[in-house]
C-alpha positions in Angstrom: -31.4 -26.5 -24.8 -28.4 -25.7 -22.7 -26.7 -23.1 -20.6 -25.4 -19.9 -22.2 -23.6 -16.8 -21.0 -24.4 -13.2 -21.8 -23.2 -9.8 -20.7 -25.8 -7.5 -19.2 -26.0 -3.9 -17.9 -26.5 -3.8 -14.1 -29.5 -1.5 -14.7 -31.1 -3.9 -17.1 -30.8 -6.7 -14.5 -32.2 -4.4 -11.8 -35.1 -3.3 -14.1 -36.1 -7.0 -14.5 -36.3 -7.3 -10.6 -38.3 -4.0 -10.5 -40.8 -5.4 -13.0 -41.3 -8.7 -11.2 -41.1 -7.3 -7.6 -42.5 -3.8 -8.1 -39.6 -2.2 -6.2 -38.1 1.1 -7.3 -34.8 0.7 -8.9 -33.1 3.3 -6.7 -34.2 1.2 -3.6 -32.8 -1.9 -5.3 -29.5 -0.1 -5.9 -29.3 1.1 -2.3 -30.0 -2.5 -1.0 -27.4 -4.0 -3.3 -24.8 -1.4 -2.4 -25.4 -2.2 1.3 -24.5 -5.8 0.5 -21.5 -5.1 -1.7 -20.1 -1.9 -0.3 -20.0 -0.6 -3.9 -21.9 -1.0 -7.1 -20.1 -2.2 -10.2 -19.7 0.3 -13.0 -21.2 -0.9 -16.2 -18.7 -1.0 -19.1 -21.4 -0.5 -21.8 -18.9 -0.4 -24.7 -18.0 -4.1 -24.3 -21.6 -5.5 -24.5 -22.6 -7.2 -27.7 -24.9 -10.0 -28.8 -22.5 -12.8 -28.0 -24.2 -15.8 -26.2 -21.6 -18.6 -26.0 -23.0 -22.0 -25.1 -21.4 -23.4 -21.9 -22.9 -26.8 -22.6 -25.8 -28.8 -21.4 -27.0 -28.5 -17.9 -25.6 -31.9 -17.3 -22.1 -30.8 -18.5 -22.2 -27.8 -16.2 -23.3 -30.0 -13.4 -20.3 -32.3 -14.0 -18.0 -29.2 -13.8 -19.6 -28.1 -10.5 -19.3 -31.6 -9.1 -15.6 -31.6 -9.9 -15.3 -28.5 -7.8 -17.3 -30.0 -5.0 -15.2 -33.2 -5.1 -11.9 -31.3 -4.9 -13.1 -28.9 -2.2 -15.6 -30.8 -0.1 -15.2 -34.5 -1.0 -17.2 -37.4 -2.3 -20.7 -36.3 -3.4 -22.2 -39.8 -4.0 -24.9 -39.3 -1.3 -26.3 -36.4 -3.3 -26.9 -38.5 -6.3 -30.1 -40.3 -7.3 -30.6 -43.4 -9.5 -31.1 -41.2 -12.5 -27.8 -39.4 -12.2 -25.9 -41.8 -14.5 -23.4 -39.2 -15.9 -22.7 -37.8 -12.4 -21.9 -41.2 -11.1 -19.6 -42.0 -14.1 -17.9 -38.7 -13.5 -17.4 -39.4 -9.8 -15.8 -42.8 -10.6 -13.5 -41.0 -13.0 -12.6 -38.3 -10.5 -11.7 -41.0 -8.0 -9.1 -42.4 -10.5 -7.2 -39.2 -11.0 -8.1 -36.8 -8.2 -8.2 -37.0 -4.4 -11.4 -35.8 -2.6 -11.0 -32.6 -0.5 -7.4 -32.5 -1.8 -7.6 -28.9 -2.9 -10.1 -26.7 -1.1 -10.5 -23.8 -3.5 -11.0 -20.3 -2.2 -14.2 -18.7 -3.5 -15.5 -22.0 -4.9 -19.0 -21.3 -3.5 -19.5 -18.8 -6.3 -20.1 -21.9 -8.4 -21.1 -24.6 -5.9 -23.7 -22.5 -4.1 -25.3 -20.7 -7.0 -28.0 -21.8 -9.4 -27.3 -22.6 -13.0 -30.1 -20.4 -14.4 -30.7 -17.4 -12.1 -27.1 -16.2 -11.3 -25.5 -12.9 -12.1 -21.7 -12.5 -11.8 -20.9 -8.9 -10.8 -17.4 -7.4 -11.6 -16.8 -6.8 -7.8 -14.7 -9.0 -5.6 -16.5 -10.4 -2.5 -16.1 -13.6 -0.5 -19.4 -15.4 -0.7 -22.3 -15.4 -3.1 -25.7 -14.2 -1.8 -29.4 -14.2 -2.8 -30.9 -10.9 -3.9 -34.7 -11.1 -4.6 -34.6 -14.8 -5.4 -31.6 -14.4 -7.7 -28.1 -15.6 -6.9 -25.3 -13.0 -7.0 -21.7 -14.2 -7.5 -18.4 -12.3 -7.8 -16.9 -12.5 -11.3 -13.3 -11.8 -10.2 -13.7 -14.4 -7.5 -15.1 -16.9 -10.0 -12.2 -16.3 -12.3 -9.8 -17.1 -9.5 -11.6 -20.4 -8.9 -11.2 -21.3 -12.6 -7.5 -20.4 -12.5 -6.9 -22.6 -9.5 -8.8 -25.5 -11.0 -6.6 -25.2 -14.1 -3.5 -25.5 -11.9 -4.9 -28.5 -10.0 -5.9 -30.5 -13.1 -3.2 -29.2 -15.3 -4.6 -27.5 -18.3 -4.5 -24.1 -20.1 -7.7 -22.1 -19.9 -6.9 -20.5 -23.3 -6.0 -23.7 -25.1 -8.1 -25.7 -27.6 -10.9 -27.9 -26.3 -10.1 -31.4 -25.2 -11.8 -34.3 -27.0 -14.6 -35.4 -24.7 -14.9 -38.9 -26.3 -12.2 -41.4 -27.2 -13.1 -44.8 -28.6 -16.7 -44.2 -27.8 -15.8 -43.5 -24.1 -16.8 -40.3 -22.4 -14.0 -38.5 -20.5 -15.6 -36.4 -17.7 -12.4 -34.5 -16.9 -12.3 -33.2 -20.5 -15.9 -31.9 -20.1 -14.8 -30.1 -16.9 -11.9 -28.5 -18.7 -14.0 -27.4 -21.7 -16.7 -25.9 -19.5 -14.1 -24.1 -17.5 -12.5 -22.7 -20.7 -15.8 -21.4 -22.0 -16.7 -19.6 -18.8 -13.2 -18.3 -18.2 -12.8 -16.9 -21.7 -16.1 -15.1 -21.5 -15.4 -13.8 -18.0 -12.0 -12.6 -19.2 -13.5 -10.8 -22.2 -16.2 -9.1 -20.1 -14.2 -8.7 -16.8 -15.7 -5.2 -16.2 -19.2 -6.1 -17.0 -22.1 -8.0 -15.4 -22.5 -11.6 -16.8 -25.5 -13.8 -16.4 -26.4 -17.4 -17.3 -29.2 -17.5 -19.9 
């Protein structure tokens, strides 16, 4: 089990809402257009059966917590006794990064969206929103977040993966970099297409 990415046609996503909510797709399009100002144009040529694995839900959570740490500060109060990896990651972040040292524009497209019911639309908008119980984020805004993260931590989004373990020791920042690379490369490839977590 884990979190994967996939490209999807806007109409297919809207049909899934229509089936579950019983609302005509034209009404859904109208409501979505009112929120966005424009509807994304599907680039159907680019969609294939590629489903890259982002990683485990824990790995994605560590990536999100790094964004939270950089933009909003220490997240220790959000953790429970069972959040072992998240606590280790926080301790590691404190060694190398300063909390709230780099508030990242558009970061909410990752920090305020769910890891399983989010669609990234190829339209730039400031904040994510909820549309019929599904999170809607901006793909170009999310790409900008990843580019800024790469600048802050100092890594290349197109480079090879970092080793996440050295001498049997887990390196949380390497996990953050690798998750960011996977997401960014898929977003870059499908920059004119809707992308969902699956």
